C-alpha positions as CSV (number, residue, x, y, z in Angstrom):
1,M,0.0,0.0,-0.1
2,K,0.9,3.7,-0.4
3,I,0.7,5.1,3.1
4,G,0.5,8.8,3.7
5,M,1.2,10.0,7.4
6,L,1.0,13.5,9.1
7,T,1.9,14.5,12.5
8,W,2.4,17.7,14.5
9,G,3.9,18.9,17.8
10,S,7.0,18.2,19.9
11,H,9.4,15.3,20.1
12,G,6.8,13.1,21.9
13,D,4.4,13.6,19.1
14,I,6.8,12.9,16.3
15,R,9.0,10.0,17.6
16,P,6.1,7.5,17.4
17,F,5.3,8.4,14.0
18,L,9.0,8.0,12.8
19,A,8.8,4.4,14.5
20,L,5.5,3.6,12.8
21,A,6.8,4.8,9.5
22,D,9.8,2.7,9.5
23,G,7.7,-0.4,10.6
24,L,5.3,0.1,7.8
25,Q,8.0,0.7,5.2
26,A,10.0,-2.4,6.4
27,A,6.8,-4.3,6.1
28,G,6.8,-3.6,2.3
29,H,4.6,-0.5,2.1
30,E,5.5,2.8,0.4
31,V,5.3,5.4,3.2
32,H,5.5,9.2,3.1
33,L,5.6,10.9,6.5
34,V,5.0,14.7,6.8
35,I,6.2,16.3,10.1
36,T,5.3,19.6,11.4
37,S,7.5,20.4,14.3
38,L,7.3,23.1,16.9
39,E,11.1,23.1,16.9
40,A,12.4,24.5,13.8
41,G,15.2,22.7,12.3
42,T,15.2,19.9,14.9
43,Y,14.2,17.1,12.3
44,D,15.9,18.5,9.2
45,R,18.6,15.6,9.5
46,V,16.3,12.8,10.7
47,R,16.3,10.0,8.0
48,S,14.5,6.6,7.8
49,A,16.9,3.7,8.0
50,V,14.6,1.6,5.8
51,G,13.7,4.2,3.1
52,A,10.4,5.8,4.2
53,K,10.1,9.2,2.7
54,I,10.1,12.0,5.3
55,T,9.2,15.5,4.8
56,V,9.5,18.3,7.2
57,L,6.9,21.1,7.1
58,T,8.0,24.4,8.3
59,P,5.0,26.7,7.7
60,H,5.5,28.7,10.9
61,T,8.9,28.9,12.5
62,F,8.7,29.6,16.2
63,S,11.5,31.6,17.7
64,P,12.7,30.5,21.2
65,E,10.7,33.5,22.6
66,Q,7.5,32.4,20.8
67,A,7.9,28.8,22.0
68,Q,8.3,29.9,25.6
69,A,5.2,32.2,25.2
70,V,3.2,29.1,24.1
71,G,4.4,27.2,27.2
72,Q,4.1,29.9,29.6
73,T,0.3,30.8,28.4
74,A,-0.7,27.0,28.6
75,Y,1.0,26.7,32.0
76,S,-0.8,29.6,33.3
77,I,-4.3,28.2,32.5
78,R,-5.8,25.8,35.0
79,D,-8.9,25.0,33.0
80,P,-8.0,21.9,30.8
81,M,-10.4,22.9,28.0
82,K,-9.1,26.6,27.9
83,Q,-5.5,25.1,28.0
84,M,-6.1,23.0,25.0
85,A,-7.9,25.9,23.2
86,A,-4.7,28.1,23.8
87,I,-2.2,25.5,22.6
88,L,-4.2,24.9,19.3
89,R,-4.7,28.8,18.9
90,L,-1.1,29.6,19.5
91,A,0.7,26.5,18.1
92,F,-1.6,24.5,15.7
93,A,-3.7,27.3,14.0
94,P,-0.7,29.1,12.5
95,A,0.3,25.8,10.5
96,E,-3.2,24.5,9.9
97,D,-3.6,25.8,6.3
98,A,-0.2,24.4,5.2
99,M,-1.0,21.1,7.0
100,F,-4.3,21.0,5.1
101,E,-2.6,21.5,1.8
102,A,0.0,18.8,2.6
103,A,-2.9,16.5,3.7
104,Q,-4.5,16.9,0.3
105,R,-1.4,16.2,-1.5
106,L,-0.9,13.0,0.6
107,C,-4.4,12.0,-0.3
108,A,-3.6,12.3,-4.0
109,E,-0.7,9.9,-3.7
110,S,-1.9,7.4,-1.0
111,D,-4.2,4.4,-0.5
112,V,-4.4,4.8,3.5
113,L,-3.9,7.9,5.6
114,V,-2.4,7.8,9.1
115,G,-2.6,10.7,11.4
116,H,-1.9,12.1,14.9
117,Y,-5.2,12.1,16.6
118,F,-5.3,16.0,16.6
119,M,-4.9,15.9,12.8
120,H,-8.4,17.0,11.5
121,P,-6.7,18.4,8.3
122,L,-5.7,15.0,7.3
123,Q,-9.0,13.2,8.5
124,I,-11.0,16.0,6.5
125,A,-8.9,15.5,3.4
126,A,-9.1,11.7,3.6
127,E,-12.9,11.9,4.1
128,H,-13.3,14.2,1.1
129,A,-11.2,11.9,-1.0
130,G,-13.0,8.7,0.1
131,L,-10.0,7.2,1.5
132,P,-9.5,5.4,4.9
133,Y,-8.2,7.3,7.9
134,V,-6.3,5.8,10.8
135,S,-6.0,7.9,13.8
136,V,-3.1,7.3,16.3
137,L,-3.8,8.3,19.9
138,L,-0.6,8.9,22.1
139,S,-2.9,8.7,25.2
140,H,-6.0,6.7,26.0
141,A,-7.4,9.7,28.0
142,G,-9.5,10.6,25.0
143,V,-11.0,7.4,24.2
144,P,-14.6,7.4,25.6
145,S,-16.0,4.5,27.7
146,D,-18.8,3.9,30.1
147,Y,-16.1,2.0,32.3
148,V,-13.7,5.1,32.7
149,N,-14.2,8.9,32.6
150,P,-12.1,11.8,31.3
151,L,-11.5,13.3,34.7
152,G,-9.9,10.2,36.4
153,L,-12.6,10.0,39.0
154,S,-13.5,6.7,40.6
155,M,-16.7,5.4,42.2
156,V,-19.0,7.4,39.7
157,G,-20.4,4.3,38.1
158,R,-21.1,3.7,34.4
159,G,-23.9,6.1,34.4
160,G,-21.7,8.8,35.9
161,N,-18.9,8.1,33.5
162,R,-21.4,8.4,30.6
163,L,-22.5,11.8,31.8
164,L,-19.0,13.0,32.2
165,W,-18.0,12.0,28.7
166,W,-21.1,13.6,27.3
167,L,-20.3,16.9,29.1
168,T,-16.7,16.7,28.0
169,R,-17.5,16.0,24.4
170,T,-20.0,19.0,24.4
171,F,-17.3,21.3,25.8
172,L,-14.8,19.9,23.3
173,N,-17.0,20.6,20.4
174,R,-17.9,24.0,21.5
175,T,-14.1,24.9,22.0
176,L,-12.5,23.1,19.0
177,R,-15.1,22.4,16.3
178,H,-14.7,25.6,14.6
179,Y,-11.2,24.6,13.3
180,P,-12.3,21.6,11.3
181,D,-15.5,23.3,10.3
182,R,-13.5,26.0,8.6
183,L,-11.7,23.6,6.5
184,R,-14.8,21.3,5.7
185,K,-16.6,24.5,4.5
186,Q,-13.7,25.1,2.0
187,L,-14.4,21.7,0.4
188,G,-18.2,22.0,0.6
189,M,-18.5,19.6,3.3
190,A,-21.2,19.5,6.0
191,P,-20.2,20.6,9.6
192,M,-18.5,18.0,11.8
193,R,-20.8,16.2,14.1
194,D,-18.3,15.2,16.8
195,I,-14.6,15.9,17.0
196,V,-14.1,12.8,19.3
197,S,-15.7,10.2,17.2
198,D,-15.0,11.9,13.8
199,V,-11.2,12.7,14.2
200,W,-9.7,11.6,17.4
201,V,-11.1,8.1,17.5
202,S,-11.4,7.1,13.7
203,R,-14.2,4.7,12.8
204,H,-11.9,2.9,10.3
205,L,-9.1,2.3,12.9
206,A,-8.0,3.9,16.0
207,L,-4.6,2.8,17.2
208,V,-3.9,3.4,21.0
209,A,-0.2,3.7,21.2
210,V,0.0,2.7,24.8
211,S,1.3,-0.4,26.5
212,P,-1.4,-2.6,27.6
213,Q,0.3,-2.4,30.9
214,L,-1.0,1.1,31.3
215,C,-4.0,0.9,29.0
216,P,-6.4,-2.0,29.7
217,R,-8.9,-2.5,26.8
218,Q,-12.3,-1.6,28.0
219,P,-15.2,-4.0,27.4
220,D,-17.4,-1.4,25.4
221,W,-14.7,-0.4,22.8
222,P,-15.6,-1.5,19.2
223,E,-13.0,-3.7,17.2
224,S,-12.0,-0.4,15.4
225,I,-10.3,0.7,18.5
226,Q,-7.1,-1.4,19.1
227,V,-4.4,-1.0,21.8
228,C,-1.2,-1.6,19.7
229,G,1.3,-0.7,22.5
230,F,4.2,1.9,22.8
231,L,5.5,3.0,19.3
232,D,9.2,2.9,20.2
233,R,12.1,2.9,17.8
234,P,15.9,2.8,17.9
235,N,17.8,6.0,18.8
236,C,16.9,9.1,16.7
237,E,20.0,10.9,15.4
238,L,18.9,13.9,17.2
239,E,19.0,12.1,20.5
240,G,22.8,11.5,20.4
241,V,24.6,8.7,22.2
242,L,25.6,8.2,25.8
243,P,28.4,10.6,26.4
244,P,31.5,9.7,28.4
245,S,30.7,12.1,31.4
246,L,27.4,10.2,31.8
247,A,29.0,6.8,31.8
248,S,31.6,8.0,34.2
249,F,29.1,9.4,36.6
250,L,27.0,6.3,36.6
251,A,30.1,4.3,37.4
252,A,31.1,6.5,40.3
253,G,28.5,5.8,42.9
254,E,24.9,4.7,43.7
255,S,22.3,4.7,40.9
256,P,21.1,8.3,40.5
257,L,17.7,9.8,39.7
258,Y,17.2,11.0,36.2
259,M,15.4,14.4,36.3
260,T,13.8,16.0,33.3
261,F,11.0,18.3,32.2
262,G,11.3,17.3,28.6
263,S,9.8,19.7,26.1
264,W,8.2,21.5,29.0
265,M,11.6,22.8,30.4
266,P,11.4,26.5,30.2
267,K,13.2,28.2,27.0
268,D,14.3,31.3,28.9
269,L,17.4,31.4,31.2
270,K,15.2,32.7,34.0
271,G,12.7,29.8,33.7
272,Q,15.3,27.3,33.4
273,T,17.3,28.6,36.4
274,L,14.1,28.2,38.5
275,A,13.4,24.7,37.3
276,L,17.1,23.7,37.7
277,R,17.1,25.1,41.4
278,L,13.9,23.2,42.3
279,L,15.4,19.9,40.9
280,T,18.8,20.4,42.3
281,D,17.9,21.4,45.9
282,A,15.2,18.6,45.9
283,A,17.8,16.1,45.0
284,R,20.4,17.5,47.5
285,R,17.7,17.6,50.3
286,A,16.9,13.9,49.7
287,N,20.6,13.2,49.6
288,C,20.3,11.5,46.3
289,R,22.6,11.4,43.3
290,A,20.9,12.9,40.2
291,I,21.5,13.6,36.6
292,I,19.5,16.7,35.6
293,Q,18.6,17.4,32.0
294,C,18.7,21.0,30.8
295,S,20.1,22.5,27.6
296,D,21.5,25.7,29.1
297,W,22.6,24.7,32.5
298,Q,26.0,26.4,32.3
299,A,24.4,29.6,31.1
300,C,22.2,29.4,34.2
301,G,25.1,29.3,36.5
302,F,25.1,25.6,37.4
303,S,28.0,23.2,37.6
304,S,28.3,19.5,38.0
305,D,29.9,17.8,41.0
306,D,30.1,14.2,42.2
307,R,26.5,14.2,43.4
308,I,24.8,16.2,40.6
309,L,25.5,15.9,37.0
310,Y,23.9,18.3,34.4
311,A,23.4,17.1,30.8
312,A,21.9,18.8,27.8
313,A,20.5,15.6,26.5
314,A,20.6,11.8,26.9
315,P,19.0,9.0,25.0
316,H,16.2,7.7,27.4
317,H,16.6,4.1,26.4
318,L,20.2,4.1,27.1
319,I,20.2,6.0,30.4
320,F,16.9,5.1,32.1
321,P,17.9,1.5,32.8
322,H,20.8,2.6,34.9
323,C,18.8,5.0,37.2
324,L,17.1,4.6,40.6
325,A,14.1,6.5,39.3
326,I,12.8,9.0,36.9
327,V,11.6,12.4,37.9
328,H,9.6,13.8,34.9
329,H,6.8,16.0,33.5
330,G,4.4,13.1,32.6
331,G,4.7,13.3,28.8
332,A,3.5,10.1,27.1
333,G,6.9,9.3,25.8
334,T,8.9,9.9,28.8
335,T,6.1,8.0,30.9
336,Q,6.4,4.9,28.8
337,S,10.2,5.0,28.3
338,A,10.6,5.1,32.1
339,T,8.1,2.2,32.5
340,L,9.8,0.3,29.8
341,A,13.1,0.6,31.6
342,G,11.5,-0.8,34.8
343,K,11.9,2.3,36.8
344,P,9.4,4.0,39.1
345,S,8.4,7.5,38.4
346,I,7.7,10.9,40.2
347,V,5.6,13.0,37.9
348,V,5.6,16.8,38.1
349,A,2.8,17.7,35.6
350,N,2.2,21.0,33.8
351,L,-1.0,20.0,31.9
352,S,-4.1,17.8,32.6
353,E,-2.9,15.2,30.1
354,Q,0.5,14.8,32.2
355,E,-1.7,14.6,35.3
356,H,-3.6,11.7,33.6
357,W,-0.2,9.8,33.0
358,G,0.8,10.5,36.7
359,R,-2.5,8.9,37.9
360,E,-1.9,5.9,35.5
361,L,1.4,5.3,36.9
362,Q,0.0,5.6,40.4
363,R,-2.8,3.3,39.6
364,I,-0.5,0.4,38.5
365,G,1.8,1.0,41.5
366,V,5.0,2.4,40.0
367,A,4.6,6.0,41.3
368,G,3.1,8.1,44.1
369,K,0.5,10.7,43.6
370,P,1.5,13.2,40.8
371,A,2.5,16.7,41.8
372,K,1.5,19.7,39.9
373,R,4.5,22.0,38.6
374,R,2.8,25.2,39.9
375,N,2.5,23.7,43.5
376,A,5.9,21.9,43.5
377,T,8.4,22.9,46.1
378,V,11.9,21.7,47.1
379,A,10.4,20.3,50.4
380,S,7.6,18.5,48.7
381,L,9.7,17.1,45.8
382,A,12.4,15.9,48.2
383,A,9.7,14.2,50.3
384,Q,8.4,12.3,47.3
385,I,11.9,11.2,46.5
386,C,12.5,10.0,50.0
387,A,9.1,8.2,50.1
388,L,10.0,6.4,46.8
389,R,13.4,5.3,48.1
390,S,11.8,3.8,51.2
391,T,9.2,1.9,49.3
392,P,11.1,-0.9,47.6
393,A,7.9,-2.6,46.7
394,M,7.3,0.2,44.0
395,G,10.7,-0.4,42.5
396,E,10.0,-4.2,42.2
397,R,6.6,-3.6,40.8
398,A,8.2,-1.2,38.2
399,R,10.8,-4.0,37.5
400,R,8.1,-6.5,36.8
401,V,6.0,-4.2,34.6
402,G,9.1,-3.4,32.5
403,E,9.8,-7.0,31.9
404,V,6.5,-7.6,30.4
405,M,6.4,-4.3,28.5
406,R,9.8,-5.3,26.8
407,Q,8.2,-8.4,25.4
408,E,5.5,-6.1,23.5
409,D,6.1,-4.9,20.0
410,G,3.9,-1.9,19.6
411,V,5.1,-1.0,16.1
412,A,4.6,-4.7,14.8
413,Q,1.2,-4.8,16.4
414,A,0.2,-1.5,14.8
415,V,1.5,-2.6,11.2
416,R,-0.4,-5.8,11.7
417,Q,-3.7,-3.8,12.6
418,I,-3.4,-1.4,9.8
419,E,-3.0,-4.5,7.4
420,I,-5.9,-6.3,8.8
421,R,-8.3,-3.5,8.4
422,S,-7.0,-3.0,4.9
423,G,-7.9,-6.4,3.9
424,R,-11.1,-6.5,5.8
425,E,-12.5,-3.2,4.3
426,S,-10.6,-3.5,1.0
427,F,-9.2,-0.1,1.4
């Protein structure tokens, strides 16, 4: 098959699609992946080892200051719906028309379309062209079910869950539907009925790219929703290798914490300094060795010693297995990488989606209660580190979950599901 793919966002939104593109290409399909990155220039050198075509779309280049403004605006909003609306307005809308044009070009050359679950431009183009559309959800928080609810509340029952989903979908459509409806109008199409069931969870095939260890299949999900597992891949070029300084630090003492806020580390030096101070002081108060990830740690006035090592970046799959635990922001990729490595987590969340991941890690017993970034203090974070160190059962539980997860192959399962649906529906 000729398969067109389109994704948008930060590294956590792009890396899974690089993995799936390689998997589909290796299975004999002809793949064209179009990337829209919020980080200009980051993916220009990324290539597929098996020959998938990769196009980097740069319709709107964010300066570091603009990227920081997006993050700060989203971080300052507590209402999850308004938070999502702000991110789309500031970071998605400026690229929407260019992505819509790219989506239509992909439809002209493809048999099947595969898109990030936010990717309404590709869904609309595929629907208009009469082509099948596969959505890839990087979190199961957006998949409706009578057995769970979008707020993570317990003890509300199936009726309560159904009501909460109805309310959530109503607010989502009021907040977001004007984006797809604008594009649909350009093609003479009727307004969208429901953004969740029409875009996020494709009726053809919706792949939930989450390990079954974190995402149990719900009894009321139709066959078109499949939990394929974590879409992992060998190291990306831009992730680098394990530098000698890291290897030496690991060998010099007890296993350290790995502390990272990922793409949610502030871009400005003042914000980075505050974040570094929080992480550094918490690690020292907990009397724990730590590797702290930050691109500009030297400019912020920090220096490494035998207890704290600062690193601009490190490949997670190489460093996480050697660490005591991972302190992170609760991004989908970092969450599953930590779990895959068999390590417990401490989640310091910026967004409601990251809080969801923190709750899921707590539910399966590999993390404590997630913290919120705006409320996190040195004392509270140090207390969480001490609590984790004094709970060996959590580390053992993480080790067992990681063992099972390493037996999974999310890419192979996703490829298989796309091929099964292609045969079943004669795409």
